[in-house]
C-alpha positions as CSV (number, residue, x, y, z in Angstrom):
1,M,-11.6,-10.5,-2.6
2,K,-10.3,-11.9,-5.9
3,Q,-6.9,-10.4,-5.3
4,M,-6.8,-12.0,-1.9
5,I,-7.7,-15.4,-3.4
6,D,-5.1,-15.0,-6.2
7,R,-2.4,-14.2,-3.6
8,I,-3.4,-17.2,-1.4
9,N,-3.2,-19.4,-4.5
10,Y,0.1,-18.0,-5.6
11,L,1.7,-18.5,-2.1
12,Y,0.3,-22.1,-2.0
13,N,1.7,-23.0,-5.4
14,K,5.1,-21.3,-4.6
15,S,5.2,-23.3,-1.3
16,K,4.8,-26.6,-3.2
17,K,7.5,-25.7,-5.8
18,F,10.1,-23.7,-4.0
19,G,9.1,-23.2,-0.4
20,L,8.3,-19.9,1.4
21,S,10.3,-17.5,3.4
22,D,9.2,-16.8,7.0
23,D,7.6,-13.5,5.9
24,E,5.7,-15.3,3.2
25,K,4.5,-18.0,5.6
26,L,3.2,-15.3,7.9
27,E,1.5,-13.5,5.0
28,Q,-0.1,-16.8,3.9
29,E,-1.4,-17.5,7.4
30,K,-2.8,-13.9,7.7
31,L,-4.5,-14.1,4.3
32,R,-6.0,-17.4,5.1
33,R,-7.4,-16.3,8.4
34,E,-8.8,-13.1,6.8
35,Y,-10.4,-15.1,4.0
36,V,-12.1,-17.5,6.5
37,K,-13.3,-14.5,8.6
38,I,-14.9,-13.0,5.5
39,I,-16.6,-16.3,4.5
40,R,-17.9,-16.9,8.0
41,G,-19.3,-13.4,8.1
42,N,-21.1,-13.8,4.8
43,F,-22.5,-17.1,5.9
44,E,-23.7,-15.6,9.2
45,N,-25.4,-12.8,7.3
46,Q,-27.2,-15.3,5.1
47,L,-28.4,-17.2,8.1
48,K,-29.7,-14.0,9.7
49,N,-31.7,-13.2,6.6
50,Y,-33.1,-16.7,6.3
51,K,-36.9,-16.8,6.9
52,K,-38.7,-20.0,7.5
53,K,-41.8,-20.6,5.4
54,D,-44.9,-21.4,7.3
55,D,-45.9,-25.1,7.2
56,K,-49.6,-24.2,6.6
């Protein structure tokens, strides 16, 4: 996961300074989508494991 975030950040910074090739743009989009998918999955798992306390 850290490698993925590092690569996303690298591509972002490169895009601001120099621009990205078409291949790099595709890679950036793919990495961002995969990252969001992982985050959503983790969040959904947290919600599934959530237990409401009784109000008693």
